[in-house]
N, C-alpha and C positions, 0 to 999 in steps of 0.2 A: 397790529395796531398798538401804538404807544400812548401813554398818558403823559401830560406835562402839567406840573403844578406851579402856579404863581402864588407865592405866599408872602405874608408880612412878618413871619417869624420863623426862626430856625428850627424850633421844636416840631412844627408841622412838617416841614420839609424833611427833617431827619426821620420822622416816623414813616413818611411815604417812601423814602428811599429804601427802607427795609423791605418793602414789597416791590421794589424795582421801578418806582416812579421818579423820573428826573424832574428838575425844576430849578427855580431861582427864588431868592428872597429879595423883595423890593419894598420901597416905602413911599416913593413919590410918584405922582401921576405920569410924569414923562418916562419913568422907569417901567411903569405898568404898560404904557403904550409900546415901548420898545420890546418888552417881553412878549406881548400879544402879537406884534408884527413878526417876531422871530418864530414863535410857535405856529402861527397860522401859515407861515411860508414853508414850514417843514412838512413834506408830504408823508412822512412816517408817523406824525402825530395825529391820532384819531380822536382825542378828547383833551380839552384844556380845562383844568380845575383851577379855580381861583377862590381864595378865602373870602368869606363874606365881609370881613372888615375892610378889605381892599376894595370890594365892590361898592361899599357905602362911601368910601373916601374918594374914589376915582370915577368920574363920569365917563371915562374912556370905555369902560366895559359896556355901557349901554349903547355906545356908538358901534361897537363891534358885533354884538349879538345879532341884531336883525340883518346886518349886511353880509355876514359870512355864512356860507352854506356848510362849510367844513373848516376846521373841526368845530363841533359844538363846544360852547363855552359854558361851563357849569359852575355855579356858585356853591361852595361847600363850607359848612361850619367847621370850626376846629375847637380845641379846648379853651381857647381864649375868647370865644364868641359870647356875645351877650344874649343872643336869641336862642330860641328853642329849635333844634335841628328839624323838627317836624314842620315848623313854619317855613323854613327855606325850601323844603321839598314841596309843600303845598303851593308856594309862590311859583316855583319852577314849573310845576305841572300846569298851573293856571296860565303861565306865559306860553308854554309849548302848545297846549291843547286849546286854550282859549275858554276854559270853563272854570268858574270859581268853585272851589271845594269848601 
């Protein structure tokens, strides 16, 4: 199983590449859609990571999450995030499980 990162900055991608995660840097919504299509079409990719700033900027992510069974699309904070990483994790658990924490 491979991970794939869709990021809005080079720093995050460079750090993730150190641990073997491939990915792309994008900034516009059409680029995010293209990257999601490519990642979801690859049978080797088991998890798509996307930075929280891109999720906030691009509504495309919300269209993909409920319609795709695989790979899961997970929002992740990075060092440029404004939010608390714990908030993202709580929000994700609430989405997946359906229970507010």
